[in-house]
DOMAR-737368 format. One line per field, with one value per residue: residue number from 0; residue in three letters; x, y, z of N, C-alpha, C in turn. Coordinates in pm, whole numbers, plus 50000, padded with zeros to 5 digits. Layout:
! DOMAR-737368
nr <- NUM;...
rest <- ALA;...
n_px <- X;...
n_py <- Y;...
n_pz <- Z;...
ca_px <- X;...
ca_py <- Y;...
ca_pz <- Z;...
c_px <- X;...
c_py <- Y;...
c_pz <- Z;...
This chain:
! DOMAR-737368
nr <- 0;1;2;3;4;5;6;7;8;9;10;11;12;13;14;15;16;17;18;19;20;21;22;23;24;25;26;27;28;29;30;31;32;33;34;35;36;37;38;39;40;41;42;43;44;45;46;47;48;49;50;51;52;53;54;55;56;57;58;59;60;61;62;63;64;65;66;67;68;69;70;71;72;73;74;75;76;77;78;79;80;81;82;83;84;85;86;87;88;89;90;91;92;93;94;95;96;97;98;99;100;101;102;103;104;105;106;107;108;109;110;111;112;113;114;115;116;117;118;119;120;121;122;123;124;125;126;127
rest <- MET;GLY;MET;THR;ILE;VAL;THR;GLU;ILE;ASP;SER;ALA;ASN;GLY;ARG;LEU;VAL;ASP;PRO;HIS;VAL;THR;ASP;SER;GLU;ARG;HIS;TRP;ALA;VAL;PHE;THR;HIS;LEU;SER;GLY;PHE;ALA;THR;PHE;ILE;LEU;THR;GLY;LEU;GLY;ILE;VAL;PHE;PRO;LEU;ILE;ILE;TRP;LEU;ALA;LYS;LYS;LYS;GLU;SER;PRO;PHE;LEU;ASP;ASP;HIS;GLY;CYS;GLU;VAL;VAL;ASN;PHE;GLN;LEU;SER;MET;LEU;LEU;TYR;SER;ILE;ILE;GLY;GLY;ILE;LEU;THR;CYS;GLY;VAL;LEU;THR;ILE;VAL;ALA;LEU;VAL;VAL;ASP;ILE;ILE;PHE;MET;ILE;VAL;ALA;ALA;VAL;ALA;ALA;SER;ARG;GLY;GLU;TYR;TYR;ARG;TYR;PRO;LEU;THR;ILE;ARG;PHE;LEU;SER
n_px <- 78705;78510;78228;77951;77650;77360;77072;76717;76428;76134;75828;75584;75617;75832;76076;76422;76530;76710;76772;76932;76966;77000;76796;76879;77007;76786;76634;76804;76810;76541;76520;76700;76568;76336;76449;76459;76235;76315;76340;76108;76132;76352;76454;76672;76783;76682;76860;77098;77075;77019;77256;77459;77396;77423;77697;77810;77726;77758;77970;77913;77731;77624;77354;77281;77449;77346;77078;77123;77267;77074;76870;76998;77051;76785;76679;76842;76764;76491;76513;76634;76431;76227;76326;76369;76113;75961;76046;75967;75691;75586;75592;75406;75481;75666;75517;75389;75616;75692;75480;75507;75759;75702;75528;75692;75905;75783;75698;75949;76063;75897;75959;76231;76202;76114;76334;76390;76540;76527;76430;76395;76157;76200;76454;76769;77084;77318;77517;77694
n_py <- 98131;98304;98385;98598;98599;98757;98848;98881;98919;98748;98882;98752;98479;98464;98356;98350;98520;98519;98778;98792;98549;98336;98233;97985;97880;97860;97670;97444;97406;97344;97109;96951;96918;96782;96555;96376;96220;95993;95799;95655;95493;95329;95242;95446;95580;95829;95963;95938;96068;96349;96393;96361;96573;96791;96773;96823;97082;97255;97438;97637;97824;97981;97944;97707;97530;97540;97449;97193;97057;97063;96904;96651;96600;96589;96371;96164;96167;96100;95843;95708;95744;95601;95339;95277;95337;95165;94913;94921;94950;94765;94857;95063;95329;95374;95421;95656;95820;95832;95977;96220;96286;96332;96556;96755;96769;96884;97133;97242;97254;97443;97666;97695;97758;98015;98148;98130;98041;97728;97527;97201;97051;96825;96733;96583;96715;96595;96664;96969
n_pz <- 79278;79374;79376;79425;79601;79533;79681;79726;79931;79875;79920;79916;79983;80151;80075;79974;79684;79385;79191;78970;78852;78572;78289;78199;78427;78596;78455;78466;78742;78795;78644;78785;79032;78943;78840;79039;79013;78891;79077;79076;78862;78910;79222;79401;79185;79211;79358;79219;78959;79026;79171;78977;78802;78979;79051;78802;78743;78962;78993;78821;78914;79221;79267;79127;79261;79523;79488;79376;79579;79777;79665;79649;79923;80014;79868;79959;80227;80204;80096;80309;80506;80379;80372;80648;80752;80595;80682;80950;80932;80757;80491;80466;80545;80346;80119;80198;80218;79948;79837;79973;79877;79602;79616;79740;79558;79336;79441;79501;79244;79123;79280;79211;78942;78960;79041;79305;79619;79784;80059;80141;80356;80637;80580;80611;80657;80492;80313;80238
ca_px <- 78614;78460;78097;77870;77508;77279;76937;76610;76327;76002;75733;75470;75640;75944;76196;76525;76523;76826;76719;77027;76978;76965;76696;76948;77025;76654;76597;76885;76766;76412;76550;76765;76463;76246;76521;76428;76129;76378;76318;75992;76175;76438;76491;76812;76814;76643;76981;77204;77061;77047;77397;77537;77370;77484;77844;77847;77684;77770;78069;77864;77665;77580;77214;77281;77515;77253;76966;77171;77298;76946;76802;77069;77022;76645;76660;76906;76677;76369;76551;76652;76299;76151;76379;76338;75967;75910;76076;75889;75545;75555;75580;75309;75551;75735;75419;75375;75739;75688;75384;75574;75866;75643;75477;75799;75983;75708;75707;76087;76083;75828;76041;76351;76163;76095;76461;76392;76612;76426;76473;76300;76137;76233;76581;76892;77190;77434;77617;77672
ca_py <- 98190;98419;98431;98662;98575;98874;98798;98964;98833;98754;98910;98661;98352;98478;98288;98430;98518;98577;98849;98786;98414;98331;98133;97856;97833;97820;97544;97336;97382;97273;96974;96879;96877;96683;96430;96285;96129;95868;95703;95571;95398;95235;95298;95488;95674;95961;96025;95935;96173;96482;96400;96382;96710;96883;96771;96882;97222;97334;97545;97739;97932;97947;97901;97565;97458;97532;97361;97056;97002;97047;96786;96529;96579;96549;96236;96073;96163;96025;95702;95660;95735;95494;95209;95257;95334;95043;94800;94932;94950;94673;94929;95173;95458;95389;95484;95794;95890;95857;96086;96341;96310;96392;96689;96850;96789;96979;97264;97290;97287;97570;97770;97713;97825;98157;98203;98128;97936;97644;97428;97093;97011;96686;96697;96569;96781;96508;96740;97114
ca_pz <- 79184;79446;79333;79526;79586;79561;79698;79780;79993;79812;80028;79909;80053;80242;80026;79908;79538;79319;79074;78860;78802;78430;78251;78193;78565;78644;78388;78522;78881;78785;78597;78895;79127;78882;78811;79149;78971;78847;79185;79045;78761;78981;79352;79410;79079;79258;79413;79119;78858;79081;79209;78855;78756;79075;79037;78673;78731;79085;78984;78729;78987;79357;79258;79091;79369;79634;79452;79359;79711;79847;79608;79690;80065;80030;79815;80055;80345;80171;80082;80446;80569;80314;80416;80791;80767;80532;80771;81074;80909;80646;80365;80468;80544;80219;80030;80246;80180;79804;79813;80023;79780;79481;79647;79765;79435;79253;79507;79484;79103;79099;79343;79128;78817;78994;79086;79451;79690;79848;80157;80163;80497;80671;80517;80689;80580;80477;80236;80245
c_px <- 78544;78326;78021;77724;77435;77135;76844;76514;76195;75899;75614;75493;75762;76071;76295;76514;76651;76777;76810;77043;76929;76857;76758;76967;76892;76614;76675;76843;76633;76437;76614;76662;76376;76316;76504;76317;76186;76366;76206;76023;76258;76484;76640;76850;76773;76757;77086;77193;77082;77195;77485;77520;77438;77635;77889;77823;77716;77870;78025;77796;77629;77437;77206;77345;77418;77139;77009;77199;77170;76871;76867;77043;76879;76624;76726;76819;76553;76399;76567;76518;76217;76196;76340;76187;75906;75932;75985;75737;75503;75524;75486;75379;75632;75642;75398;75497;75741;75593;75445;75684;75811;75599;75590;75889;75915;75716;75846;76115;76016;75908;76165;76318;76141;76224;76475;76482;76508;76492;76362;76281;76179;76369;76695;77004;77317;77549;77589;77746
c_py <- 98310;98472;98490;98633;98703;98825;98906;98868;98858;98772;98815;98533;98354;98406;98387;98411;98581;98646;98841;98647;98410;98226;97994;97797;97786;97685;97427;97304;97306;97129;96891;96831;96766;96553;96329;96188;95997;95760;95606;95472;95289;95303;95329;95586;95816;96035;96039;96049;96313;96499;96429;96526;96811;96889;96837;97033;97311;97449;97658;97855;97886;97895;97751;97479;97436;97435;97216;96988;96973;96924;96657;96499;96530;96406;96132;96056;96078;95876;95639;95643;95620;95357;95182;95246;95210;94920;94803;94918;94861;94748;95047;95309;95480;95459;95630;95876;95922;95971;96219;96382;96382;96536;96790;96871;96892;97120;97324;97331;97419;97686;97799;97787;97975;98225;98207;98018;97858;97548;97325;97070;96866;96640;96691;96627;96694;96584;96889;97184
c_pz <- 79244;79399;79451;79498;79626;79568;79748;79847;79922;79923;80028;79989;80144;80198;79966;79758;79485;79192;78952;78802;78657;78405;78248;78333;78623;78585;78446;78665;78881;78744;78707;78997;79067;78846;78923;79116;78918;78953;79150;78933;78827;79110;79354;79301;79115;79324;79304;79018;78915;79120;79087;78805;78848;79058;78907;78668;78850;79077;78890;78800;79127;79359;79227;79199;79485;79604;79438;79490;79787;79796;79656;79837;80086;79982;79904;80179;80318;80153;80220;80517;80510;80361;80561;80812;80707;80618;80893;81053;80793;80516;80364;80462;80417;80119;80069;80204;80031;79770;79857;79926;79656;79509;79662;79643;79346;79311;79486;79339;79068;79160;79259;78999;78837;79037;79236;79503;79770;79945;80174;80312;80515;80619;80617;80602;80580;80414;80253;80134
């Protein structure tokens, strides 16, 4: 397919911005990040919903591919941290991980809505 990513750097926050990303791509990227909230309905869905969206949309644009992969990696990382931290601290770190999850999902969704590329902190890159 040979898609080229054209980016600029946003001087306000130093993130890469794709000036050619469409409104539809932005909306799907935001939805992909916020679909992680499904974790609060049933543990594990925070990975399933973003994974489904990413797999369905990743070939449409590099922007959607990047955001989808990033969400899945972050949700997998947070699930791993929650399980290990929960075992080691009788659940205390699980609560901390959920709060961190919420904060970073919102920050990522805002970045996506601006057409920015976003990297979650604390993320293990399982997929690329």
